[in-house]
C-alpha positions in Angstrom: 0.0 -1.7 4.4 -0.3 -5.3 3.9 -1.9 -8.2 5.4 0.4 -10.3 3.4 -0.3 -13.3 1.3 1.4 -16.2 3.1 5.0 -16.9 2.3 5.9 -20.5 2.2 8.7 -19.9 4.7 6.9 -17.6 7.1 3.6 -17.3 9.0 0.6 -16.2 7.0 0.4 -12.4 7.3 -2.9 -10.8 8.2 -2.1 -7.4 9.4 -1.2 -4.2 7.5 2.2 -3.8 5.8 3.4 -1.7 2.9 7.0 -0.9 3.4 8.0 1.5 0.6 10.9 3.8 0.5 9.2 6.7 -1.2 7.5 10.0 -0.7 3.8 9.2 -0.1 2.9 12.7 -1.2 4.4 12.3 -4.7 1.8 12.7 -7.4 1.2 9.8 -9.8 3.4 9.9 -12.9 2.2 6.8 -14.8 1.8 7.2 -18.6 3.5 9.3 -21.1 0.8 11.9 -21.8 -2.7 13.1 -20.9 -5.4 10.4 -20.7 -9.1 10.8 -21.1 -9.8 8.0 -18.6 -7.5 7.4 -15.6 -6.1 3.9 -15.2 -6.6 1.7 -12.1 -3.1 2.7 -11.0 -3.7 6.4 -11.7 -6.8 6.5 -9.5 -5.1 4.6 -6.6 -1.9 6.7 -6.8 -3.9 9.9 -6.7 -5.7 8.7 -3.6 -2.4 7.5 -2.1 -0.7 10.9 -2.6 -3.3 12.5 -0.3 -4.0 9.7 2.2 -0.9 7.5 2.7 0.2 6.9 6.2 3.6 8.4 7.2 5.4 5.2 8.2 9.2 5.2 8.9 10.0 2.3 6.6 8.5 4.2 3.7 11.0 7.1 4.0 13.7 7.3 1.3 16.5 6.9 3.9 15.0 3.7 5.5 17.2 1.4 3.5 16.8 -2.2 2.4 17.5 -3.8 5.8 14.9 -1.6 7.5 12.4 -2.5 4.8 13.1 -6.2 5.3 12.7 -6.0 9.1 9.4 -4.2 8.7 8.1 -6.7 6.2 8.9 -9.6 8.6 7.5 -7.9 11.6 4.3 -6.8 9.9 3.3 -10.4 9.1 0.2 -11.0 11.2 1.0 -8.0 13.4 -0.7 -4.6 13.3 1.3 -1.5 12.5 0.8 0.1 15.9 2.4 -2.9 17.6 5.2 -3.1 15.1 6.3 0.6 15.2 8.0 0.6 18.7 9.6 -2.9 18.1 10.9 -1.8 14.6 12.5 1.3 16.1 14.1 -0.6 18.9 15.3 -3.4 16.6 16.9 -0.9 14.1 18.4 1.1 17.0 20.1 -2.0 18.3 20.9 -3.7 15.0 21.1 -1.0 12.2 22.7 -3.5 9.8 22.4 -7.2 9.2 26.0 -7.8 10.4 25.2 -6.3 13.8 22.4 -8.9 14.3 24.4 -11.7 12.8 27.2 -11.1 15.4 24.8 -11.9 18.3 23.3 -15.2 19.4 19.9 -16.1 17.9 18.5 -16.0 21.4 19.0 -12.2 21.5 16.8 -11.9 18.5 14.1 -13.9 20.2 14.4 -11.8 23.4 14.2 -8.6 21.4 11.2 -9.8 19.5 9.2 -9.5 22.8 5.5 -10.1 22.4 5.0 -9.5 18.7 3.9 -13.1 18.3 5.0 -15.9 16.0 8.5 -15.7 17.4 10.0 -18.0 14.8 10.1 -14.9 12.7 12.8 -13.6 15.0 14.9 -16.8 14.3 14.3 -16.5 10.6 15.3 -12.8 10.6 18.5 -13.7 12.5 19.2 -16.5 10.0 18.6 -14.1 7.1 21.0 -11.6 8.7 23.7 -14.3 8.9 23.2 -15.3 5.3 23.3 -11.6 4.2 26.5 -11.1 6.1 28.2 -14.2 4.9 27.0 -14.5 1.3 26.2 -10.9 0.3 28.9 -8.9 2.1 26.4 -7.5 4.6 24.1 -5.9 2.1 20.5 -7.1 1.4 20.6 -8.4 -2.1 18.6 -6.6 -4.8 17.9 -9.6 -7.0 14.6 -11.3 -6.6 16.0 -14.8 -6.8 18.7 -13.9 -4.2 16.1 -12.6 -1.9 14.1 -15.8 -2.2 17.2 -17.7 -1.1 17.3 -15.9 2.3 15.9 -18.0 5.2 12.3 -17.1 6.0 11.8 -15.1 2.9 9.1 -16.3 0.6 7.3 -15.0 -2.5 5.5 -12.1 -0.9 8.5 -10.8 1.2 11.0 -11.1 -1.6 8.8 -9.2 -4.0 7.9 -6.6 -1.4 11.6 -5.9 -0.6 12.5 -5.8 -4.3 9.7 -3.3 -5.0 9.8 -1.1 -1.9 13.5 -1.1 -1.1 15.0 -1.3 -4.6 12.1 0.3 -6.6 11.6 -2.6 -9.0 8.5 -3.5 -10.9 7.0 -6.6 -9.3 3.4 -7.7 -8.5 3.3 -7.6 -4.7 0.2 -9.4 -3.4 -1.0 -9.5 0.2 -4.6 -10.1 1.4 -5.3 -6.4 1.0 -4.2 -6.3 -2.6 -6.1 -9.6 -3.4 -9.3 -8.2 -1.9 -9.0 -4.9 -3.6 -8.2 -6.3 -7.1 -10.8 -9.2 -6.6 -13.5 -6.7 -5.9 -12.6 -3.8 -8.2 -11.5 -5.8 -11.2 -13.1 -9.2 -11.0 -16.3 -8.3 -9.1 -15.9 -10.9 -6.3 -14.8 -10.9 -2.7 -11.8 -13.2 -2.8 -10.9 -15.0 0.5 -8.3 -17.4 -0.9 -5.0 -17.5 0.9 -2.7 -18.9 -1.8 -1.3 -16.7 -4.6 -1.5 -18.2 -8.1 0.4 -17.3 -11.2 -2.8 -15.8 -12.6 -3.0 -13.5 -9.5 0.6 -12.3 -10.1 -0.1 -11.7 -13.8 -3.3 -9.8 -13.2 -1.8 -7.5 -10.6 1.3 -7.0 -12.7 -0.9 -5.9 -15.6 -2.3 -3.1 -13.4 1.1 -1.6 -12.6 2.5 1.4 -14.5 5.3 0.5 -17.0 8.1 2.3 -15.3 9.7 0.7 -12.2 9.6 3.7 -9.8 5.9 4.4 -10.4 5.1 0.7 -10.3 6.8 0.4 -6.9 4.7 3.3 -5.6 1.6 1.8 -7.1 2.2 -1.5 -5.3 2.3 0.3 -2.0 -0.8 2.3 -2.9 -2.7 -0.8 -3.8 -1.9 -2.2 -0.3 -2.8 1.0 1.5 -6.1 1.3 -0.2 -7.0 -2.3 0.6 -5.8 -1.8 4.2 -7.6 1.5 4.9 -10.6 1.6 2.6 -11.4 -1.7 0.9 -11.4 -3.5 4.2 -12.8 -7.0 4.7 -16.0 -6.5 6.8 -17.1 -3.0 6.3 -15.5 -1.4 3.2 -15.6 2.3 3.0 -16.8 2.4 -0.6 -17.9 6.0 -0.5 -14.3 7.0 0.0 -12.8 4.7 -2.6 -11.3 6.3 -5.8 -12.2 3.1 -7.7 -15.9 3.2 -6.9 -17.1 4.6 -10.2 -15.6 1.6 -12.1 -15.7 -1.0 -9.3 -16.9 -4.3 -10.7 -18.0 -5.5 -7.2 -20.1 -2.4 -6.7 -21.7 -2.9 -10.1 -22.4 -6.5 -9.3 -24.3 -5.6 -6.1 -21.5 -6.3 -3.7 -21.8 -10.1 -3.7 -20.8 -12.1 -0.6 -17.3 -13.4 -0.3 -16.3 -16.6 -2.0 -14.1 -19.3 -0.5 -13.9 -20.5 3.1 -14.5 -17.8 5.7 -11.5 -16.9 7.8 -11.8 -18.2 11.4 -10.9 -16.0 14.3 -8.0 -17.7 16.1 -8.6 -18.6 19.7 -5.8 -18.0 22.2 -6.8 -18.5 25.8 -6.0 -22.0 27.0 -4.3 -23.1 23.8 -0.8 -24.5 23.4 0.1 -21.2 21.7 -0.7 -19.4 25.0 1.3 -21.9 27.0 4.3 -21.5 24.6 4.1 -17.8 25.0 4.1 -18.0 28.8 7.1 -20.4 28.8 9.0 -18.3 26.3 8.3 -15.2 28.3 10.1 -16.8 31.3 13.1 -17.7 29.1 13.1 -14.2 27.5 13.0 -12.3 30.8 15.8 -14.3 32.5 19.4 -13.3 31.9 20.5 -16.9 32.7 19.2 -20.4 31.9 15.9 -21.4 33.6 15.3 -24.5 35.7 12.2 -26.6 35.1 10.4 -25.4 38.3 10.4 -21.8 37.0 8.6 -23.0 33.9 6.2 -25.2 35.9 5.1 -22.1 37.9 3.5 -20.4 34.9 1.2 -23.3 33.8 0.0 -26.0 36.1 -1.3 -28.6 33.6 1.8 -30.8 33.1 0.8 -32.6 29.9 0.0 -29.4 28.0 3.0 -27.6 29.5 5.3 -30.5 28.4 3.9 -30.4 24.9 4.4 -26.7 24.6 8.0 -26.9 25.9 8.7 -29.7 23.4 7.3 -27.5 20.6 9.7 -24.6 21.6 12.6 -27.0 21.6 11.6 -28.5 18.2 11.3 -25.0 16.7 14.7 -23.9 18.0 13.2 -21.2 20.2 14.6 -22.9 23.3 17.5 -25.2 24.0 18.3 -27.7 26.8 21.6 -26.7 28.5 21.4 -29.3 31.3 18.9 -31.9 32.5 15.8 -29.9 33.4 17.4 -26.5 32.5 16.5 -24.4 29.5 17.5 -21.2 27.7 17.1 -19.2 24.6 19.3 -20.4 21.7 22.9 -19.5 22.0 22.7 -19.0 25.8 24.4 -22.2 27.2 26.0 -21.0 30.4 24.9 -23.0 33.4 27.0 -23.9 36.5 28.0 -27.6 36.3 26.7 -28.0 32.7 
């Protein structure tokens, strides 16, 4: 599962995500004949066959829309929080056209407390684009996927690989860390994905598309469960015998350390409180209802302006606010 490398058009993902429509128990099939020394992918695929988590977006019947929804939700959000939201979302909107038919505010409301709610708006915009431009079907071409709102390099490659079984390098922070350690002997903390990164990971994939797609999911899973950032479980890693990082003495991470994000007292917390009021109300909300959840007027006003600027809230009358698409207010 992937803490994804940041898409340009979406928040930087840091939690686990490996949406793959395949049977995790399938044995590795890379290569045309017996090999004296297993490849990187062979070793990881063997581990994955025995240890992959059973996640619903990995099932063969999940479908491209389900995979796309999972990839957006899993950006910066842990799997255990995504699972109930993913099921609820797909139950209500089993196809892009179903979501596109509703106001964007309903997507924000349904998003609940997953965090980074602009993802809900982008997913709604993507559903509209899929419905209008691609006849309601998630496109299978990488360039077409990149044209969807809110879909950047990581998400496009992930959907192409996991939903359509194509051979693409799919790099999130888990894959970067795994390959950086095992292949390059360094603990890579960079956030941007370079062309060299894509070429290196692609060189590790088996030649046939189906096995490559399974390998991409396996790389993420190993990085998410074993080759973790702070306390890697090296004794359980199938790459340990050949791991360049282990051979180098497990050198410290390179690049700037990731800072833990504060929340209490921040504008982000205030935005969340204001948005919760809008989300929980079936009708537009007057200013005094928003004032009641945060008593510092300057910060509250700044947070509200941020929601309006981001399209997560709209003004329906002077001093009255709602989620986007919900404009009914007496006398407005």
